[in-house]
N, C-alpha and C positions, 0 to 999 in steps of 0.2 A: 466864751469862743468855743469853737468845734474841732479840735486837731480830726483832720481826714487818713484814719492811717490806712484805709483799703477802701477806696471806692468803689469797687465791683466794674461791672460789663456799664453802667451808665446811669450817675449818681448827679442828679440836678435841683436847684431852688424850684418851686413851684407855688404861687396863690391861687387865687381866684381870674388871672389871667386879665388879657387886653382888650375886651370886650366893646361894641361901639366903633372900631377903628377899619372894619372893612372896608372906607369908603378909600384911605389912605394904604389900604393893599396889605396890612397889619394882619395876620392870622390873630385867631382870639388866645389860645395857649392856655396855660392855667393844667392844674392837675388833670390828669385825663380818668381819673376815678374821683369826683365830688365827694362823692358822699365819706369814701374813705380818710379824704384829705379835711373834710369837715368834722367828722369824725375825730382826727387824733386831733386835733387844736382845741376841740372841746375839752377831751381827756387832760390837755395839760393846763388846761385854764387860759388858753390864746383867744382873742376876739377873731372872730370870723373874718375870712380874706388874710391873714396872717400867713408870711412864707412858711413852709417846711420843706422838706427834702422829700423827691420822686427816688426809691430806689427800684431802676430796673431790674431784674432775675436777681435781685440779692447780692448778699455778697459783701456787706458794706462796713466795715468794722470804722468805728469814730471815739474818739476821747473827748468828755464835756468837762473844760476847766473854767469854772469851780464844777465842781457835781450840779446836775442840773434835774429838774423833771422832764421826764422821757415817755415816749408813747409810742408804738408801732401799730400801723392798722393796714386794710388792705388784703393784699396776697400773703397767701400761707405760707409762715417761712418759719424755723425756729431764731427765735431772737433771746441771748444771753444778755444782761448788765450785769454788769461786777462779776461776772463768773453763773449768776442763778439765772433759770429758765424766767424769761417777763412774757408772758401770755400776749396775745396779742386783743389790742383792746383793753388794756392794764396799764395805767399813769403807775410810775414810779420815780426814783430818786437815786441817780448813780451818775458813777462817770465812766463807765469804759463798755458802749455798747456793738455787740457784735450780732451782726445776722447774716445768717445762712442762706443759701441759695434758695426761692421758691419756687415750692413743691404743685406749689395750686393758683394762677391767676400769674401777672407777670410784673407788677407793678406793688409795690411797699411803701408806706409814707410814714416817716418818721419827723415825729412833731413833738420841738424842744421849747419847753415853758421860756417863752420871753420870744421867738420865733428869730426864722433864720431873717438878717439884717443886712443883705447885701443891698448896692447899689440899685436901686429901680431905674428901670427905664420903661419910658412910657407908660408911666404910674402903674407898672407892675413889676417884680423880682423875677418871671416865670422866664426861663431859657424858651426859649424859639427855636427849635430843630432848623424849622424851615427859613428860616430868615438870620439864623445867629442873634435876635435881639436881644437881649438879658443877659445875666451872667454867662459864661460859659462853665459847658459840664466840670463837674469838682474832679480834681485825680486827688492820687496819693501823697501827703505830704502838704493840701491846701490849709489855711487857716478861715474858716467860716466866722464872722461875728454873727453875733447872738443879742437880741436887741433886752430892753428892759421888761420885766414882766408889769403886766398890764393889773388891773382889780380884779379881775374876772378869775371866778372858783372853780377849781378841775371838777369837771361833770365824771359819774360812771355810768354808761348803761346798761341796758338789762341785759344785752346781747352786743357781738362783734362779729358779723356772719361773714365769711369770704366772697368779696361777692362775684363771684363764676358762675356761669349760667352758660349750656349751651346751646340754649333756645334767644332769640332776639326778636322782638318785635317791632314790624316796620311801618311804613304806610307806603300808599305807589307815590313815586317822584313824576317831577314834572313831563321825563321822557321814557313815562313807564310803557305807553303804546308804542314806542320802539323795539320795546323785545316782547317776549310772552313771558307774563310773571308766574308759571308755573317753573318754569327750567331754576327762577330764584329761589322758591321757598321746597322744591322736592328735593336740592339737593344738600346732601350732609359735606360742607365745605371745608378745608383743611387751610388751617395760617399758617402762611408761609414765611420761612426765617425773613424774608428780606423785607419784612412788616416795621413800624415806627412809629412813632409819636405824627409824623405826617399823616399816615395813610397803614391800613391793614391787608396787606393784600391776600386773597384767596386764592385755593389751587382746589382744578376740580372742572367736570367738563364744561367749554367753550361757550358762553351763552352767544345764542343766534340770534343776530340781526334783522328786523321787520324789515328798516328801513336803511336806507344807504346816503341819507343825506349828508352835509356838510355841516357843522355846529356851530354858531358863534359861541366866544367864552359868555357865561354867564355865571351870575353869583350862587357859592353853593356856602351849605353849613357844615358844622360837624354832624358825622352821622351819617351824610350824603354818601348815598353809594350808586361810584361812577363805574362803566363799563367802556377799557380802552379798547382799541382794536383788535387785541388778544382778545376779547369777550372775556376776559377772567374780573370781576369785580374787585374793586377798592372801596372799603369802609375808610371813608376819611376822618380823621384824629384832631385832636385839639390842637396842630401845628399846622394845617391843610392852608393848601392857597385859596384867598379870597375868590379868584374865579377858574375857571376851569373849561374845558371845551369837549370832555366827553361826556354823552349823556348820561344823565342820573334819572335810574328806572327804581330807587326807592329811598328810604329815609329813615333812618334808626328811633325812633321814638325817643323824645326827652330820658325817658324815666328807665333805658336802659343804657343810654349811653356809659355809665358806668360799669355794667357788663362788657359792652364794646372795648373799652379801656383797658380792662384786664386778660381779652383773647391772645393766649401767649403762643408761640412756634410750635408747630405740630398737633396744636389741639383741633377739633371740630367746632363746629357753628352750623346752626339752621337759622333759617328766617321763616318768620309768622306774619302774615297779612293781618292789622286790624282790621 
């Protein structure tokens, strides 16, 4: 089991999510930075799709009973295992994991051999901020069960880059002609503190609409960039609603979604048209 000594700002269980349920109004959810999540599982020998912990902004402290193989990936933060430094991307056996605040990026992934064995909901152990599906965020004093380790071997990658980028590649969205795309790509946008797993809110000069039509709700995807009446774009995250009535000016390329999932409040981001 894992005893949560200190949860930090937001500590949740995340896995590969709930894809394919948009017709039921269920967000895809899952790890916001899939590359770091997959790497953490591989490091400790978990099968792909095993649930781990997503620590937003860091600051967590966990006790493993009995000691287990653990690894941390994702946002740059100081981690210590039993008092000794635990480098990002390295798996070790220990009992007390302490994670400092995130310095670069916003989400760190903590994988324990055997995986987080909380009760699945609709086939996933992910917490969804929009609907509340899945296990709630963990709090100080919670006990988190750990599953039985499988036969997979722990992997040792050649490198563990911190997935942080200042530029995201986008493709024009279905309502790109409602705006001037130059306004989106020429601006250095600031990440709003009001951002979360549902959407990353951007601060900067409002985008001017070329059309004032009313738009019926239409399907949206993770990475869609909506423009509400304020003119300030919102990049939809994994817990986004499945439909929306705001025009989508562009969509983040799939390979850059991991970077979008690490955008921290106060940081800046630019967009590049593919």
